[in-house]
C-alpha positions in Angstrom: 33.3 -8.5 -26.6 31.6 -6.7 -23.7 30.3 -3.4 -25.0 29.7 -0.3 -22.8 26.2 1.1 -23.0 27.3 4.3 -24.9 28.8 2.1 -27.6 25.7 -0.2 -28.0 24.0 1.6 -30.8 27.1 1.6 -33.0 27.8 -2.0 -32.1 24.3 -3.1 -33.1 24.7 -1.3 -36.4 27.9 -3.2 -37.0 26.3 -6.4 -36.1 23.6 -5.8 -38.6 26.2 -5.3 -41.3 27.9 -8.5 -40.3 24.6 -10.4 -40.2 23.8 -9.3 -43.7 27.1 -10.6 -45.0 26.6 -13.9 -43.1 23.3 -14.6 -44.9 25.2 -15.2 -48.1 26.8 -18.3 -46.6 25.1 -21.7 -46.5 25.4 -24.4 -44.0 28.6 -26.5 -44.6 29.9 -24.1 -47.2 33.0 -22.9 -45.4 36.3 -24.7 -45.8 37.4 -26.2 -42.5 40.3 -24.4 -40.9 43.5 -26.2 -40.1 43.7 -26.8 -36.3 46.4 -24.9 -34.4 47.8 -28.2 -33.2 49.8 -26.9 -30.3 49.1 -29.9 -28.1 46.7 -28.3 -25.6 42.9 -28.3 -25.2 42.6 -31.8 -26.7 39.1 -31.8 -25.3 36.8 -28.8 -24.8 38.0 -26.8 -21.8 35.7 -26.7 -18.8 35.6 -24.2 -15.9 34.3 -20.8 -14.8 34.5 -17.2 -16.0 33.8 -14.2 -13.8 32.0 -12.0 -16.2 28.3 -13.1 -16.1 28.1 -13.0 -12.4 30.7 -10.6 -11.2 31.4 -8.2 -14.1 34.1 -5.6 -13.6 33.6 -5.7 -9.9 35.4 -9.0 -9.6 37.8 -9.2 -6.6 40.6 -11.5 -5.5 38.4 -12.6 -2.6 35.5 -13.5 -4.8 37.7 -15.6 -7.1 39.3 -17.4 -4.2 35.8 -18.1 -2.8 34.9 -19.5 -6.2 37.9 -21.8 -6.3 37.1 -23.0 -2.8 33.5 -23.7 -3.8 34.3 -25.5 -7.0 36.9 -27.7 -5.2 34.6 -28.5 -2.3 31.5 -29.3 -4.3 32.7 -31.8 -6.8 33.0 -29.4 -9.8 36.7 -29.8 -10.2 36.4 -33.6 -10.0 33.6 -33.4 -12.6 36.0 -31.6 -15.0 35.4 -27.9 -14.3 39.0 -27.3 -13.5 39.7 -23.7 -14.5 38.8 -20.2 -13.3 39.2 -17.2 -15.5 39.1 -13.5 -14.6 37.4 -11.4 -17.3 37.8 -7.7 -18.1 38.6 -5.2 -15.5 41.4 -6.8 -13.5 44.1 -4.3 -14.4 44.6 -0.6 -13.6 43.9 1.9 -16.4 47.5 2.4 -17.4 50.7 0.4 -17.8 53.5 0.8 -15.3 55.5 3.0 -17.7 53.0 5.7 -16.9 51.6 7.2 -13.7 48.1 8.2 -15.1 45.5 6.5 -17.2 45.9 7.0 -21.0 43.8 9.7 -22.7 40.7 8.6 -24.7 38.8 10.4 -27.4 35.1 11.0 -27.4 34.5 7.5 -28.7 36.2 5.8 -25.9 39.2 4.8 -28.0 42.8 5.4 -26.9 44.1 8.7 -28.1 46.9 8.0 -30.7 49.6 10.4 -31.7 51.9 11.2 -34.7 55.7 11.1 -34.5 55.7 14.7 -33.2 53.3 14.0 -30.4 50.3 15.5 -32.0 46.9 13.7 -31.5 45.5 12.0 -34.6 42.2 10.3 -35.3 43.9 7.0 -36.3 41.1 6.3 -38.8 43.6 6.3 -41.7 45.5 3.5 -40.0 48.2 5.7 -38.6 49.0 6.7 -35.0 51.2 5.7 -32.1 50.2 4.1 -28.8 51.8 6.2 -26.1 51.8 3.5 -23.4 54.7 1.4 -22.3 55.5 -1.1 -19.6 53.6 -3.9 -17.9 50.0 -4.5 -17.0 49.3 -4.1 -13.2 46.5 -5.7 -11.2 44.1 -3.1 -9.7 43.5 -2.7 -6.0 40.9 -5.5 -5.9 43.8 -7.9 -6.4 46.3 -7.1 -3.7 49.7 -8.6 -3.5 50.2 -11.6 -1.3 53.2 -13.3 0.2 53.5 -17.1 -0.2 56.5 -19.1 1.2 58.4 -15.9 1.5 57.7 -14.8 -2.1 55.7 -11.7 -2.8 53.2 -12.2 -5.6 50.9 -9.7 -7.3 47.2 -10.6 -7.0 47.0 -12.3 -10.4 50.1 -14.4 -9.7 48.7 -15.3 -6.3 45.4 -16.5 -7.7 47.2 -18.6 -10.3 49.2 -20.2 -7.4 46.0 -20.7 -5.3 44.2 -22.3 -8.2 47.1 -24.6 -8.9 47.2 -25.6 -5.2 43.6 -26.8 -5.6 44.5 -28.8 -8.7 43.0 -26.2 -11.0 44.1 -24.0 -13.9 43.9 -20.2 -14.0 43.1 -17.7 -16.8 43.0 -14.0 -17.5 41.5 -11.7 -20.0 43.3 -9.5 -22.6 42.5 -8.0 -26.0 44.1 -7.7 -29.5 43.2 -4.0 -29.5 44.5 -0.8 -27.8 41.9 -0.9 -25.1 39.9 -3.7 -23.5 36.1 -3.6 -23.9 35.9 -1.8 -20.5 38.6 0.7 -21.3 41.7 -0.9 -19.7 45.0 -1.3 -21.6 44.9 -3.8 -24.4 47.7 -6.0 -25.6 48.1 -4.7 -29.2 51.7 -3.7 -29.6 52.6 -5.2 -26.2 52.1 -8.9 -27.1 55.6 -10.1 -26.1 55.5 -8.2 -22.8 52.1 -9.4 -21.8 52.6 -13.0 -22.9 55.9 -13.1 -20.9 54.2 -11.7 -17.8 51.2 -14.1 -18.1 53.4 -17.1 -18.4 55.6 -16.0 -15.5 52.5 -15.5 -13.3 51.4 -19.0 -13.9 48.5 -18.3 -16.3 47.2 -21.4 -18.1 44.4 -19.8 -20.2 44.0 -16.4 -21.9 40.6 -15.2 -23.1 41.6 -12.8 -26.0 38.9 -10.3 -27.0 38.5 -7.7 -29.7 37.2 -4.2 -28.9 38.1 -1.6 -31.6 36.5 1.6 -30.5 36.4 4.8 -32.6 34.2 6.7 -35.0 32.3 5.2 -37.9 34.4 5.1 -41.0 33.1 6.0 -44.4 35.5 4.9 -47.1 36.4 6.6 -50.4 34.0 4.1 -52.0 31.2 5.8 -50.1 30.5 2.7 -48.0 29.8 3.1 -44.2 32.0 0.5 -42.5 30.8 1.4 -39.1 33.1 1.3 -36.1 36.2 -0.7 -37.0 38.8 0.8 -34.8 41.9 3.0 -35.3 45.6 2.7 -36.1 46.9 -0.9 -36.2 43.4 -2.2 -35.5 42.7 -1.2 -39.1 45.9 -2.2 -40.8 46.3 -5.7 -39.1 43.5 -8.2 -39.4 42.1 -9.9 -36.2 43.7 -13.1 -37.6 47.1 -11.4 -37.7 46.8 -9.8 -34.3 45.7 -13.1 -32.6 48.5 -15.0 -34.4 51.1 -12.5 -33.1 49.9 -13.0 -29.5 49.7 -16.8 -29.9 53.3 -16.9 -31.1 54.3 -14.7 -28.2 52.6 -17.1 -25.8 54.4 -20.1 -27.3 57.7 -18.2 -27.2 57.3 -17.2 -23.6 56.3 -20.7 -22.5 59.4 -22.2 -24.3 61.7 -19.6 -22.8 60.5 -20.2 -19.3 60.2 -24.0 -19.6 56.5 -24.0 -18.9 53.5 -25.7 -20.6 51.9 -23.9 -23.5 48.9 -21.7 -22.7 45.4 -22.3 -24.1 44.3 -19.3 -26.2 40.6 -18.5 -26.4 39.6 -15.9 -29.0 36.5 -14.0 -28.0 36.5 -11.7 -31.0 32.9 -11.5 -32.1 32.3 -11.9 -35.8 30.8 -8.4 -36.1 33.9 -6.5 -37.1 34.5 -6.7 -40.9 37.6 -4.6 -41.3 38.2 -1.8 -43.9 39.7 -3.4 -47.1 41.6 -0.4 -48.4 43.4 0.0 -45.0 44.5 -3.6 -44.5 48.3 -4.1 -44.9 49.2 -5.6 -48.2 51.4 -8.2 -46.4 48.7 -9.2 -43.9 48.9 -13.0 -43.5 45.1 -13.3 -43.8 45.3 -12.2 -47.4 47.2 -15.3 -48.5 45.9 -17.9 -46.0 44.7 -20.7 -48.1 41.6 -21.4 -46.0 40.5 -17.8 -46.1 41.2 -17.6 -49.8 39.2 -20.7 -50.4 36.2 -19.4 -48.4 36.3 -16.1 -50.2 35.8 -12.6 -48.7 32.5 -10.7 -49.3 32.5 -7.2 -50.7 33.2 -4.5 -48.1 35.0 -6.9 -45.8 38.6 -7.7 -45.2 40.0 -11.2 -44.9 40.7 -12.3 -41.4 37.8 -10.5 -39.8 34.1 -11.7 -40.0 33.2 -14.5 -39.7 35.7 -15.9 -37.2 34.5 -19.4 -37.9 36.4 -19.6 -41.1 39.9 -19.0 -39.8 40.1 -18.8 -36.0 41.0 -22.4 -35.4 44.3 -21.9 -37.1 45.5 -19.3 -34.6 43.6 -20.2 -31.4 42.3 -23.2 -29.4 38.8 -21.8 -28.7 36.9 -19.6 -31.2 33.9 -17.5 -30.4 31.6 -17.8 -33.4 28.8 -15.5 -32.2 28.1 -12.4 -30.1 27.6 -12.2 -26.3 24.7 -14.1 -25.0 22.4 -13.0 -22.1 20.3 -15.2 -19.9 17.7 -16.0 -22.6 17.8 -19.5 -24.0 17.1 -18.2 -27.5 20.8 -17.2 -27.7 21.9 -20.8 -27.9 18.9 -22.2 -29.9 18.8 -22.6 -33.7 18.2 -18.9 -34.5 21.0 -18.1 -32.1 24.4 -19.6 -32.0 23.5 -23.2 -32.7 22.9 -22.4 -36.4 26.4 -20.9 -36.7 28.0 -23.7 -34.8 26.4 -26.2 -37.2 27.8 -24.2 -40.1 31.3 -24.4 -38.8 31.2 -27.9 -37.3 34.1 -28.9 -39.6 36.4 -26.8 -37.5 35.8 -28.8 -34.4 38.6 -31.3 -33.6 41.0 -32.1 -30.7 42.8 -28.8 -30.0 40.2 -26.6 -31.7 36.6 -25.8 -30.5 33.8 -23.5 -31.4 32.9 -21.4 -28.4 29.2 -20.5 -27.9 29.9 -18.1 -25.0 29.8 -18.7 -21.3 27.0 -21.0 -20.0 24.1 -19.5 -18.1 23.0 -22.8 -16.7 22.2 -22.2 -13.0 22.8 -18.4 -13.3 20.8 -16.1 -11.0 20.0 -12.5 -11.6 22.9 -10.4 -10.2 21.3 -7.1 -11.2 18.3 -7.4 -8.8 15.8 -9.6 -7.1 14.3 -11.0 -10.3 10.5 -10.3 -10.6 10.8 -7.7 -7.8 13.5 -5.1 -8.3 14.5 -6.3 -11.8 12.1 -7.6 -14.5 14.3 -7.4 -17.6 13.9 -10.7 -19.5 17.6 -10.4 -20.4 18.3 -11.1 -16.7 15.8 -13.8 -16.2 17.3 -16.8 -14.3 17.5 -20.0 -16.2 15.0 -22.7 -15.2 16.4 -26.2 -14.7 14.8 -27.3 -18.0 16.6 -24.4 -19.8 19.9 -25.3 -18.0 19.6 -28.9 -19.2 18.8 -27.7 -22.7 21.7 -25.3 -22.9 24.2 -27.9 -21.6 22.9 -30.5 -24.0 23.4 -28.2 -27.0 26.9 -27.2 -25.9 27.8 -30.8 -25.3 26.4 -32.0 -28.6 28.4 -29.3 -30.4 31.6 -30.2 -28.5 31.7 -26.7 -27.1 33.7 -25.5 -24.1 31.7 -25.8 -20.8 32.7 -22.5 -19.2 30.1 -21.6 -16.5 29.1 -18.0 -15.9 27.0 -18.9 -12.9 27.9 -17.6 -9.4 29.8 -20.6 -8.1 29.9 -19.5 -4.4 28.1 -20.2 -1.2 24.8 -18.5 -0.5 26.5 -16.4 2.2 29.4 -15.4 0.0 27.0 -14.4 -2.9 24.5 -12.4 -1.0 23.2 -9.1 -2.4 21.1 -6.3 -0.9 19.2 -3.6 -2.9 16.2 -1.4 -2.2 15.6 -3.2 1.0 15.7 -6.7 -0.6 18.3 -9.3 0.1 18.9 -12.3 -2.2 21.7 -14.7 -3.1 23.0 -15.4 -6.6 24.8 -18.6 -5.6 24.0 -21.7 -7.7 21.2 -23.9 -6.4 21.7 -27.6 -5.5 19.6 -28.7 -8.5 21.6 -26.5 -10.9 24.8 -27.8 -9.4 23.7 -31.4 -10.1 22.9 -30.5 -13.7 26.3 -29.0 -14.2 27.9 -32.2 -12.8 25.9 -34.7 -14.8 28.7 -37.2 -15.8 26.9 -38.5 -18.8 26.4 -35.1 -20.5 30.0 -34.2 -19.7 31.2 -37.5 -21.3 29.4 -36.5 -24.5 31.0 -33.0 -24.4 34.5 -34.4 -23.7 34.3 -37.3 -26.1 37.7 -38.0 -27.5 36.6 -38.2 -31.1 36.1 -34.4 -31.0 33.4 -34.4 -33.7 30.5 -32.0 -33.4 26.8 -32.8 -34.0 25.0 -32.4 -37.2 21.4 -31.5 -37.9 18.9 -34.3 -38.4 16.5 -33.5 -41.2 15.9 -30.0 -42.5 16.2 -26.7 -40.6 13.4 -25.9 -38.2 10.4 -24.2 -39.9 10.1 -21.6 -37.2 11.9 -20.4 -34.1 9.7 -22.6 -31.9 9.9 -25.8 -34.0 11.9 -28.7 -32.6 15.5 -29.3 -33.4 17.1 -32.8 -33.6 20.9 -33.2 -33.4 23.1 -36.3 -33.7 26.7 -36.7 -32.7 29.1 -39.6 -33.4 31.1 -40.7 -30.4 34.5 -42.3 -30.1 33.4 -45.7 -29.1 30.8 -45.8 -31.9 27.8 -44.8 -29.8 25.5 -42.0 -31.1 24.3 -39.1 -29.1 20.9 -37.7 -30.0 19.3 -34.5 -28.7 15.6 -33.7 -29.2 15.2 -30.0 -28.4 11.9 -28.3 -27.7 12.5 -24.7 -28.8 9.0 -23.5 -27.8 9.2 -21.3 -24.7 5.5 -21.8 -23.8 4.3 -25.3 -24.9 5.3 -28.9 -24.3 6.2 -30.9 -27.5 6.7 -34.5 -28.5 9.6 -34.5 -31.0 11.0 -37.8 -32.2 13.2 -39.3 -34.8 14.0 -42.8 -36.2 17.1 -45.0 -36.6 16.8 -44.6 -40.3 16.8 -40.8 -40.1 19.8 -41.0 -37.9 21.6 -43.2 -40.5 21.8 -46.1 -38.1 21.6 -49.5 -39.8 21.5 -51.8 -36.8 18.4 -53.9 -36.0 18.2 -52.7 -32.4 19.9 -50.2 -30.1 20.0 -49.8 -26.3 19.6 -46.3 -25.1 20.0 -44.1 -22.0 18.2 -40.8 -21.7 20.9 -38.7 -20.0 18.8 -36.4 -17.8 16.2 -38.9 -16.5 18.4 -41.9 -16.4 15.8 -44.0 -18.3 17.1 -46.9 -20.2 15.6 -49.3 -22.8 15.9 -50.7 -26.3 14.6 -49.4 -29.6 14.2 -51.0 -33.0 12.9 -47.9 -34.8 11.8 -44.7 -32.9 13.8 -42.4 -30.6 11.8 -40.0 -28.4 8.1 -39.3 -28.9 7.5 -38.5 -25.2 6.4 -35.1 -23.9 9.3 -32.6 -23.4 8.6 -29.5 -21.4 8.8 -25.9 -22.8 12.4 -25.1 -23.6 13.3 -28.6 -22.5 15.4 -31.4 -24.0 15.7 -35.2 -24.2 19.3 -36.3 -24.6 19.9 -40.0 -25.6 23.1 -42.1 -25.9 22.5 -45.0 -28.3 24.6 -48.2 -28.4 24.2 -50.8 -31.1 23.0 -54.3 -30.0 24.9 -57.4 -30.7 25.4 -58.1 -34.4 24.2 -54.7 -35.4 25.5 -52.9 -38.5 27.9 -50.0 -38.8 25.7 -47.3 -37.3 26.8 -47.9 -33.7 29.6 -49.6 -31.8 28.9 -53.0 -33.2 31.5 -54.2 -30.6 34.3 -56.5 -31.4 35.3 -59.9 -30.1 39.0 -59.0 -30.2 38.8 -55.9 -28.0 39.7 -56.6 -24.4 40.3 -60.3 -24.7 43.9 -60.0 -23.6 45.2 -61.8 -26.7 47.3 -60.8 -29.7 45.7 -61.1 -33.1 46.7 -60.9 -36.7 44.4 -58.9 -39.0 44.3 -59.1 -42.8 43.3 -56.2 -45.1 40.6 -56.8 -47.6 41.6 -57.0 -51.2 45.2 -57.9 -50.4 45.1 -61.7 -50.7 45.2 -62.1 -47.0 48.2 -59.9 -46.3 48.3 -58.8 -42.6 49.2 -55.7 -40.7 52.8 -55.7 -39.5 55.5 -53.5 -38.1 57.4 -52.5 -41.2 60.9 -54.0 -40.9 59.9 -56.3 -38.1 60.5 -56.0 -34.4 64.0 -54.8 -35.0 62.7 -51.6 -36.5 63.0 -48.5 -34.3 59.9 -46.8 -32.8 58.7 -44.1 -35.2 58.6 -46.4 -38.2 55.5 -47.3 -40.3 53.3 -50.2 -40.4 52.6 -52.1 -43.6 51.1 -55.4 -44.9 52.8 -58.6 -45.7 52.2 -62.4 -46.0 51.0 -63.9 -42.8 53.7 -65.8 -40.8 52.5 -67.8 -37.8 54.3 -66.7 -34.7 55.7 -63.4 -36.1 55.4 -61.0 -33.2 55.5 -58.0 -35.6 52.2 -59.2 -37.1 50.4 -59.6 -33.8 48.3 -56.9 -32.2 46.6 -56.4 -28.8 43.4 -54.4 -28.7 43.1 -52.9 -25.2 40.0 -50.8 -24.2 40.7 -47.4 -22.8 38.5 -45.9 -20.0 36.9 -43.5 -22.4 35.5 -46.2 -24.7 38.3 -46.1 -27.3 40.9 -48.8 -28.0 44.7 -48.8 -27.9 46.3 -51.1 -30.5 49.9 -52.3 -29.6 52.2 -54.7 -31.4 53.7 -57.8 -29.7 57.3 -56.7 -30.2 59.5 -56.9 -27.1 63.0 -55.9 -28.3 65.6 -53.3 -27.5 64.5 -51.3 -30.6 60.7 -51.6 -29.9 58.6 -52.7 -27.0 54.9 -52.9 -27.7 54.7 -49.9 -30.0 51.3 -48.2 -30.2 49.6 -47.8 -33.6 49.3 -44.1 -34.3 47.9 -42.0 -37.1 48.8 -38.8 -38.9 46.7 -35.7 -39.5 46.1 -35.9 -43.2 44.4 -38.5 -45.5 47.0 -40.9 -46.8 49.4 -40.4 -44.0 51.0 -43.6 -42.7 49.9 -45.4 -39.6 53.1 -45.6 -37.6 54.4 -46.9 -34.2 55.2 -44.8 -31.2 55.6 -45.3 -27.5 52.4 -44.9 -25.5 51.1 -41.4 -24.7 47.9 -41.9 -22.7 45.0 -39.6 -23.7 46.6 -38.9 -27.1 43.7 -39.1 -29.6 46.1 -40.0 -32.5 46.8 -43.3 -30.6 43.1 -44.0 -29.9 40.9 -46.1 -32.2 37.3 -47.1 -32.5 36.8 -50.7 -33.5 33.6 -51.8 -35.1 32.7 -55.4 -36.2 29.9 -56.1 -38.6 27.8 -59.2 -38.7 30.2 -61.0 -41.0 33.1 -60.4 -38.5 35.0 -57.8 -40.5 36.6 -54.9 -38.5 36.5 -51.2 -39.3 39.2 -49.4 -37.4 38.7 -45.6 -37.1 41.3 -43.2 -35.6 40.0 -40.8 -33.0 42.4 -38.0 -33.8 41.7 -37.6 -37.5 38.3 -39.5 -37.8 39.7 -41.6 -40.7 39.8 -45.3 -41.2 42.8 -47.7 -41.2 43.5 -48.6 -44.9 46.3 -49.7 -47.1 48.2 -47.7 -49.7 48.1 -50.7 -52.0 47.5 -54.4 -52.2 51.1 -55.6 -52.7 53.4 -56.9 -50.0 55.1 -54.0 -48.3 52.3 -51.5 -49.0 52.2 -49.0 -46.1 49.2 -48.9 -43.9 47.5 -45.5 -43.9 44.3 -43.7 -42.7 41.8 -42.5 -45.2 38.2 -41.0 -45.1 35.7 -43.8 -44.5 34.6 -45.5 -47.7 32.4 -48.7 -47.4 33.5 -49.7 -50.9 37.3 -49.5 -50.2 38.4 -53.1 -49.6 41.5 -52.1 -47.7 39.3 -50.6 -44.9 37.8 -54.0 -44.1 40.0 -56.1 -41.8 39.6 -59.8 -41.0 40.9 -61.5 -37.9 43.2 -64.3 -39.1 44.5 -65.6 -35.8 
């Protein structure tokens, strides 16, 4: 949410109320939300958003310049493949009107009763007088392409697609956007249909309920919570309505589904007595399990509880400015750690746009502008921010000015400067190793090593499990003024191997350790980011490797505790694709009991059977979403995390086979012949989770 200055005081008061309620929650206490599961955003989206550098002054030409720069300078190839226009792209009214809608003294849309009389809307009533479609403003003129006239937004979507990129726009679940343009509340179907028809791939969906502070009949001051339907429908319900409209529009037009990014900050708590009795947030099992504090409505604050059920990206904190503290432990990192259980393929916690490489757009920093909130990031701070975002599997959406020095030139008070990204910052953004951690197919966020930092300047240590069994470790120096020497140990990381090879991502230094990680000097606000790989014969803390992966041979594998019964295609090779796997007595030469372990380029493994019949040809072992779901056979879908596995082999030769999509381990539902193979949470004492190569 981007708040106009006149609304800042009220917004800060509301934030204080929300912060007070958040202090009652403890790390890891929230029940993980169910992922939306719409098949998009299976890794954290990467790209660029216009707000931090261009604000409401963004133009079609600037966005086209950005697309050209990203394409020409390796950013698209590195994974930053989307551009999104933030607030301010539309005119101040829909095309059903000829003038901008009326606003009250609080900047909220003026609502009316059935007789056309103005109402405050603070009792949940009032009608939105606008109708029609959103229209791009004059900064986005229409263009003609191959004889077809396109509005400016449709043209930029076409242009982005022509460069192999995706395109996004901004909308809100309220009557007005944060900058006072028409919102999508009550117009969800119209706007979703238009966005899809224009070629939009990504929607940033914000929440800006302007209006007067509300004091309830209980005497409680709820602060600014909005008006009309903003008070009677939860944020959860409003986002869900728009998400369903996007899916319906995509299906009707035969186009891919759109990624939905919720930017609703967790500062709005709702007004309980105004919330509709039938609001879906009231009965949602995840919200019910988490509980709703006094003076709050379900489906509002905090978004980390429920957002992943209705959107792909979920803002879990407020807007950040160009101070690193916003992403450190006392900023959004602590909240991200609290809701790490929500992170999975298709659902990601969003820590706001990245400031890595951002330059002060408000003035020549240190000359015409000295506000620390506009201070350019140092390269050390850029590396630290990207390390934290990648460890938390957060979207990498840059807010830097990704244009040439000439295109991004500013002049003010006789000074001229450029806000274009520097060569060193560009190299930081494109670091392939840090991107690989962020985009890791396991989709599992980092956890905190040890206890919470004792002060805002104390070091933070994070660890993250990766799909191929490697472990990423970040040692963060939170001190803005002094160098530090944070370190950790293999034991503290829970790694049981005798030795691990490592690579420090930013310096490129490599080596081997048998005990300590780090311990070298790290600059103020700097970071050391390691990727650890277990050495040969190491235990279960790292990859461990496997002598069956990539050898080009089919193998039979027996489940522990089953008397040597091996994994097979249930019903044999004559069974149709889509059937289960099970265990049965080993039969030499039975193709349905033979499995090929093929390494993928992302470090995971695809497991295929040896069947080659009309009914089934080399089916791929796949997993379901829930514990106890069967492991079944499908045709190959490259990049599908439910068909990707992590294979570890301990010193005794036993295999542990973990699915990337659900993070659970291949197991059996029983020990008898015909017992279905399933995936269950990892349990070292479960015999069925230990597989032995029999041939």
